C-alpha positions in Angstrom: -13.5 -13.8 9.5 -15.2 -12.6 6.4 -17.1 -9.3 6.5 -19.2 -7.5 3.9 -20.7 -4.0 4.0 -23.2 -4.6 1.2 -25.8 -5.8 3.7 -25.7 -2.5 5.6 -26.4 0.0 2.9 -29.2 0.3 0.4 -27.2 1.0 -2.7 -27.8 3.9 -5.1 -25.6 3.8 -8.2 -23.2 6.7 -8.7 -23.1 5.9 -12.4 -20.5 3.4 -13.6 -18.5 5.7 -15.8 -15.2 4.4 -14.5 -15.3 2.0 -17.5 -15.3 3.6 -20.9 -17.9 2.4 -23.5 -15.4 0.6 -25.6 -14.0 -1.2 -22.6 -17.5 -2.3 -21.7 -18.0 -3.5 -25.3 -14.7 -5.4 -25.2 -15.7 -7.0 -21.9 -19.0 -8.2 -23.4 -17.4 -9.5 -26.6 -14.6 -11.3 -24.7 -16.6 -13.0 -22.0 -20.0 -13.2 -23.7 -19.0 -13.9 -27.4 -20.6 -10.7 -28.8 -19.1 -10.5 -32.4 -20.5 -7.0 -33.0 -18.7 -5.9 -29.8 -15.5 -7.3 -31.2 -15.9 -5.4 -34.5 -16.6 -2.2 -32.6 -13.6 -2.5 -30.5 -11.3 -3.3 -33.4 -12.7 -0.4 -35.4 -12.2 2.0 -32.5 -8.5 1.2 -32.6 -8.0 1.3 -36.3 -7.8 -2.5 -36.7 -9.6 -4.2 -39.6 -12.9 -5.7 -38.4 -12.1 -8.7 -40.5 -9.6 -9.8 -37.9 -10.6 -13.2 -36.5 -10.9 -13.3 -32.7 -10.2 -16.6 -31.0 -9.2 -17.8 -27.5 -6.3 -20.1 -26.6 -5.7 -21.7 -23.2 -2.1 -22.8 -22.6 -2.0 -25.1 -19.6 0.7 -26.7 -17.4 3.2 -23.7 -17.6 5.8 -24.2 -14.9 7.5 -21.1 -13.4 11.1 -20.5 -14.7 12.1 -18.2 -11.9 10.7 -15.9 -9.2 12.3 -13.3 -7.0 11.0 -11.1 -4.2 11.8 -7.4 -4.1 11.5 -5.1 -1.2 12.2 -1.4 -0.7 15.7 -0.8 0.4 15.2 2.6 2.1 12.9 3.8 4.8 10.0 5.9 3.5 8.2 9.1 4.5 5.8 9.1 7.4 5.0 12.8 7.0 1.3 12.2 6.3 0.3 8.9 7.8 2.5 7.1 10.3 2.4 3.5 11.5 4.2 2.0 14.5 4.3 -1.5 15.8 4.4 -5.1 14.6 2.2 -7.1 12.3 2.7 -10.2 10.1 6.5 -10.5 10.7 7.2 -6.9 9.9 8.1 -4.3 12.5 7.5 -0.6 11.7 9.7 1.9 13.6 9.1 5.6 13.6 12.0 8.1 13.5 11.5 11.8 14.2 14.0 14.5 13.1 13.9 17.6 15.3 16.1 20.7 15.2 15.8 23.5 17.8 17.5 26.5 19.3 18.3 26.0 23.0 17.2 29.3 24.5 19.5 30.3 27.4 16.8 31.3 29.9 14.9 28.1 29.6 18.0 25.9 29.4 19.3 27.4 32.7 16.1 26.4 34.5 15.9 23.0 32.6 19.5 22.2 33.6 19.2 23.1 37.3 15.8 21.5 38.0 15.6 18.0 39.4 12.2 17.5 37.9 12.9 18.5 34.3 11.5 16.2 31.7 10.6 15.8 28.0 7.9 13.9 26.2 6.9 13.1 22.7 3.2 13.4 21.8 1.5 11.4 19.0 -2.1 11.9 17.9 -4.3 9.1 16.7 -5.1 9.1 13.0 -8.9 9.7 13.3 -9.9 9.1 9.6 -8.6 5.5 9.9 -10.1 4.7 13.3 -13.4 6.3 12.4 -13.7 4.7 9.0 -16.9 2.6 8.8 -15.0 -0.1 6.9 -12.5 -0.8 9.7 -13.7 -3.7 12.0 -15.7 -2.4 14.9 -13.5 -4.2 17.4 -10.5 -2.0 16.6 -11.5 0.5 19.2 -11.2 0.7 22.2 -7.9 -0.8 23.4 -5.8 -0.2 26.5 -2.6 -2.1 26.8 0.9 -2.1 28.2 3.5 -2.2 25.3 7.2 -2.7 25.5 9.1 0.0 23.6 12.7 0.7 22.7 13.5 4.4 22.7 16.8 5.3 21.0 18.3 8.6 19.9 21.0 10.6 18.3 21.8 14.0 19.7 24.3 16.6 18.2 24.6 20.2 19.1 26.7 23.3 18.7 27.4 26.2 21.0 29.2 28.4 18.5 27.8 31.7 17.2 27.0 30.0 13.9 24.2 27.9 15.4 21.8 29.3 12.8 23.9 27.9 10.1 23.9 24.6 11.9 20.1 24.5 12.0 19.9 25.6 8.4 22.3 22.7 7.3 20.1 20.2 9.2 16.9 21.5 7.7 18.4 21.5 4.2 19.5 17.9 4.2 17.7 16.0 1.5 15.1 13.6 2.6 16.6 10.8 0.6 20.0 11.4 2.3 18.4 11.2 5.7 16.5 8.0 4.8 19.7 6.4 3.7 21.4 7.3 6.9 18.7 5.5 8.9 19.6 2.2 7.3 22.8 2.3 9.4 21.4 3.6 12.6 23.9 3.8 15.4 22.3 5.5 18.4 23.9 7.6 21.1 21.7 6.1 23.7 18.9 3.5 24.0 16.5 2.6 26.7 13.9 -0.2 26.9 10.7 0.9 28.6 7.0 0.3 28.9 4.2 2.7 27.9 0.5 2.5 28.4 -1.1 2.7 24.9 -4.8 3.7 25.1 -7.4 4.7 22.6 -11.1 5.1 23.2 -14.0 6.5 21.1 -14.1 9.5 23.4 -10.5 10.3 22.6 -11.4 10.3 18.8 -14.0 13.0 19.6 -11.5 15.2 21.5 -10.8 18.8 20.4 -7.4 19.9 19.2 -7.2 22.2 22.2 -7.5 19.2 24.7 -4.4 17.7 26.4 -2.1 15.2 24.6 -3.3 12.4 26.8 -6.9 13.3 26.1 -6.5 12.9 22.3 -3.3 11.0 21.7 -0.3 9.1 23.2 2.1 10.8 25.5 5.5 9.1 25.7 7.7 10.5 28.5 11.3 10.4 27.5 13.9 8.3 29.5 15.8 10.2 32.1 19.0 9.3 30.3 18.0 11.3 27.3 16.8 14.2 29.5 20.2 14.4 31.1 21.9 14.5 27.7 19.5 17.3 26.7 20.6 19.3 29.7 24.1 19.6 28.1 22.8 21.3 25.0 23.9 24.8 24.3 23.2 26.9 21.2 21.3 24.6 18.9 20.7 20.9 18.6 19.5 18.2 16.3 17.7 15.3 18.0 16.6 12.2 16.2 14.3 9.8 18.2 13.5 6.3 17.1 10.5 4.4 18.5 10.3 0.7 18.2 7.6 -1.7 19.5 8.5 -5.1 18.0 6.2 -7.0 20.4 3.1 -4.8 20.1 -0.2 -6.7 19.7 -1.3 -4.5 16.8 -0.2 -1.7 14.4 -0.8 1.8 15.7 -1.7 4.6 13.2 -0.9 8.3 13.9 -0.9 11.6 12.1 2.5 12.6 10.5 4.4 15.9 10.8 2.9 17.2 7.5 -0.7 17.2 8.8 -2.8 19.5 10.8 -2.2 17.4 13.9 1.6 16.8 13.9 3.5 15.2 16.7 5.0 17.4 19.4 8.2 17.3 21.4 8.1 19.2 24.6 10.8 19.9 27.2 9.7 21.2 30.6 11.2 22.4 33.9 9.8 23.5 37.2 8.8 26.9 36.2 8.9 26.9 32.4 7.7 24.8 29.5 9.6 24.9 26.2 8.0 23.4 23.1 10.5 22.8 20.3 9.5 23.1 16.7 7.5 20.1 15.7 9.5 17.2 14.1 10.1 18.6 10.6 10.1 15.1 9.1 9.4 11.5 10.0 10.4 8.1 8.6 8.9 4.6 8.7 11.8 2.1 9.0 10.7 -1.4 8.3 12.4 -4.6 9.5 11.5 -7.9 7.8 11.6 -10.7 10.4 10.9 -13.6 8.0 13.1 -16.6 8.6 13.4 -17.2 4.8 14.2 -14.0 3.1 14.4 -15.7 -0.3 10.9 -17.2 0.0 8.0 -15.8 -2.1 6.4 -14.0 0.9 4.8 -10.6 0.3 3.6 -8.1 2.8 0.9 -5.5 2.1 1.6 -1.9 2.8 5.3 -2.3 2.4 5.4 -2.3 -1.5 7.0 -5.7 -1.6 6.7 -7.2 -5.1 7.2 -10.7 -6.6 8.7 -10.8 -10.1 8.0 -14.1 -11.9 9.3 -15.4 -15.2 7.5 -18.0 -17.3 9.4 -19.9 -20.0 8.8 -18.9 -23.6 8.8 -22.4 -25.1 5.4 -23.8 -24.0 3.7 -20.5 -24.9 5.3 -20.3 -28.4 4.8 -24.0 -29.1 1.1 -23.7 -28.3 0.7 -20.7 -30.6 2.6 -22.5 -33.4 0.3 -25.5 -33.1 -2.8 -23.2 -32.9 -2.0 -21.1 -36.0 0.2 -23.5 -37.9 2.9 -20.8 -38.2 6.4 -20.6 -36.9 6.8 -18.9 -33.5 8.7 -16.7 -32.9 8.5 -15.0 -36.2 11.7 -14.8 -38.1 10.4 -12.3 -40.7 10.9 -8.6 -41.0 12.3 -6.5 -38.1 11.6 -9.1 -35.4 8.3 -7.6 -34.3 5.6 -10.1 -34.7 2.4 -8.2 -35.8 0.5 -11.2 -37.1 -1.9 -11.1 -34.2 -3.1 -8.6 -31.5 -3.5 -9.7 -27.9 -6.9 -8.3 -26.9 -6.8 -9.7 -23.5 -4.6 -12.1 -21.4 -5.1 -13.6 -18.0 -3.0 -16.0 -16.0 -4.5 -18.4 -13.4 -2.5 -20.0 -10.6 -3.1 -22.1 -7.5 -3.8 -20.3 -4.3 -3.7 -21.3 -0.6 -5.0 -18.7 1.8 -4.0 -20.8 4.9 -0.4 -19.6 4.2 -1.5 -16.0 4.8 -2.7 -13.7 7.6 -4.5 -10.3 7.6 -5.9 -7.8 10.0 -9.3 -6.7 8.6 -10.8 -10.0 7.4 -11.6 -8.7 3.9 -10.3 -10.0 0.5 -7.2 -8.2 -0.8 -6.7 -7.4 -4.4 -3.6 -8.5 -6.2 -2.1 -5.9 -8.5 -0.2 -7.0 -11.6 2.3 -5.4 -13.8 4.3 -6.2 -16.9 7.7 -5.3 -18.3 7.6 -3.5 -21.7 10.2 -1.8 -23.8 10.3 2.0 -23.9 13.0 4.3 -25.2 15.7 1.6 -25.2 14.9 0.5 -21.7 12.6 -1.9 -20.0 9.9 -0.3 -17.8 7.3 -1.8 -15.6 3.7 -1.0 -16.6 0.9 -1.7 -14.2 -2.3 -3.4 -15.6 -4.5 -0.3 -15.1 -7.7 -1.4 -16.8 -9.3 -4.4 -15.2 -11.8 -6.1 -17.6 -14.8 -7.6 -15.8 -16.3 -11.0 -16.4 -19.8 -10.1 -15.1 -21.1 -13.7 -14.9 -18.1 -15.0 -13.0 -18.0 -12.0 -10.6 -21.7 -12.3 -9.7 -21.3 -16.1 -9.1 -17.9 -16.4 -7.6 -16.5 -12.9 -7.1 -13.5 -11.1 -8.6 -10.8 -13.6 -9.4 -7.8 -11.4 -8.6 -8.4 -11.6 -4.8 -6.7 -13.5 -2.0 -8.3 -14.3 1.3 -11.4 -15.1 -0.8 -13.5 -18.1 -1.7 -11.9 -20.7 -4.0 -8.4 -22.0 -4.5 -7.1 -20.1 -7.5 -5.9 -16.6 -8.4 -6.4 -15.0 -11.8 -4.5 -11.8 -12.8 -4.7 -9.9 -16.1 -1.4 -9.4 -18.1 -2.6 -8.0 -21.4 0.2 -5.4 -21.8 3.0 -7.9 -20.9 1.8 -10.8 -23.1 1.2 -8.4 -26.1 4.8 -7.2 -25.7 6.2 -10.7 -25.2 4.6 -12.0 -28.4 5.7 -8.9 -30.4 9.3 -9.3 -29.3 9.7 -13.0 -28.6 12.3 -13.4 -31.4 14.9 -11.8 -29.1 14.7 -14.9 -26.8 13.0 -13.2 -23.9 10.8 -15.0 -21.3 7.4 -13.9 -20.3 7.9 -11.8 -17.1 5.4 -10.1 -14.8 5.1 -8.6 -11.3 2.6 -9.1 -8.5 2.0 -6.8 -5.5 -0.7 -6.8 -2.7 -3.2 -4.0 -3.0 -6.0 -2.6 -0.9 -8.7 -4.7 0.9 -11.7 -5.1 -1.4 -15.3 -4.5 -0.1 -17.5 -5.5 -3.1 -16.1 -8.8 -4.2 -19.3 -9.9 -6.0 -20.4 -6.6 -7.5 -19.5 -6.3 -11.2 -20.4 -2.6 -11.5 -17.0 -1.8 -10.1 -18.1 1.5 -8.6 -18.8 3.3 -5.3 -22.3 3.6 -3.9 -24.1 6.3 -1.9 -27.0 6.1 0.5 -28.9 9.2 1.6 -30.6 9.4 4.9 -32.6 12.2 6.5 -31.8 13.4 10.0 -34.1 15.8 11.8 -32.6 18.5 14.0 -34.4 21.1 16.1 -33.7 24.8 15.5 -35.0 28.0 17.1 -37.4 28.3 14.2 -38.7 24.7 14.3 -37.6 21.4 12.9 -35.3 21.4 9.9 -34.5 18.4 7.6 -30.9 17.8 6.9 -29.8 15.3 4.2 -26.7 13.2 5.1 -24.9 11.0 2.6 -23.0 7.8 3.4 -20.6 6.3 0.9 -19.7 2.6 0.3 -16.4 2.4 -1.5 -15.0 -0.4 -3.6 -11.9 -0.5 -1.4 -10.9 0.2 2.2 -8.8 3.3 2.0 -6.0 1.9 4.1 -3.6 -1.0 3.7 -4.2 -4.1 5.7 -0.7 -5.0 6.9 -1.2 -8.6 5.7 1.2 -11.4 4.9 0.9 -14.0 2.1 3.1 -16.9 1.1 2.9 -17.6 -2.7 4.9 -20.8 -2.7 1.8 -22.8 -3.6 1.2 -20.6 -6.6 4.8 -20.9 -7.8 5.1 -24.7 -7.2 2.1 -25.6 -9.3 1.6 -25.2 -13.1 -0.2 -22.1 -14.3 -2.7 -21.6 -17.1 -2.4 -18.7 -19.6 -5.6 -17.8 -21.5 -5.3 -15.5 -24.5 -7.9 -13.6 -26.6 -6.3 -13.1 -30.0 -7.3 -11.1 -33.0 -5.4 -12.2 -36.2 -5.6 -12.0 -39.9 -3.8 -14.8 -41.8 -4.3 -15.6 -45.4 -8.0 -15.3 -46.4 -9.2 -15.2 -42.8 
């Protein structure tokens, strides 16, 4: 389902200063053949204005290799936490809790037949109240199967303060790594009622957990183990909901609404310190781990290599020179790549997403720096105004059309400079954020001001309220996309080249 917000807001330009003047000039000269713009751009960068600018399209380039990369370690959920299943990825949440077991409470907790404990999570209001999120996201009320597993260690020695200090001082990266080999002390499959209403989003921070969040009562097996704690303890709880109908989003421990863990007995309630850190543990459930399938929000990336031969042969035929250059120090400076874009086939039927918006594809190149190869993202996106207005941005998936065009200026420039060392042309792709203004070439945010009237003791007062329409949704769509069609079909590389050869 395709959605657009442009129909709902009367747009007022914030001023499109995101693009610098020379970038705008370059865009005009590249896509609209403005020779004066070319000269201005070259002059601004210390290049002779006599350089001749030409375009070259190299078709039928077949992929040499492609490899998918995914993060190996869990990542922080301290700010924004996700839980559940979407697009063949399960996101588990792990909570790290350290607390002192106070003797007065523990006596009551141990002896009571009705002792219990629960974990409270609070809905991430900025997400669920965002105007860009589909309106059918809230409300929901559903039974969800969970697996609750845990690790519990404790000490009753007089050095329990040192025990707690050691737990708290453990590096986050060390903890994340330990979660990759999770071996629980106990595990229980259970069912919880997961509910969110618009009224809950308006609840005050002083309201009960169930009024503003999700209360998960802990299994009796874990409660019985907690009754054995003396001195101090470290409790790690892992929540998994691999069959959930959607992803759930909560505040993390580093926010103003952190999760709480509460132990209670007949006569006393004991709230432990809030979980002092949280982690998102992702499980990829794809049947083909080597296939070129990317997931948004997980920082998956696809690294693709194109063979050097068809690119260099086309340049040799175009200029009548030898490519790669065998002269000098091996760096070919006979031409400057002003702009480069790669077009590939696209098949949206091999993907799935939550929000129904187009999703931007981010591109990066591999360049030499200080005797090592580093990845450099294509930070400046040059806009072909006519194409955007007619057909939308071309670096989008889940969008009209059957092709995808990404910009690779940094990488192609580096490749042509260093091609004499035998390298292939290599680039990276990653799924970015959902895009809201796919046919707006201004590439900026918009505001709309409306006037609301409120009544005061002294009469009516006019209050100005501002709405903002952003370029992007501020949150990842946990989408899935299979790029096999893109890799199986030939690609086209188009270059904008400035060169000075002989008397040109």
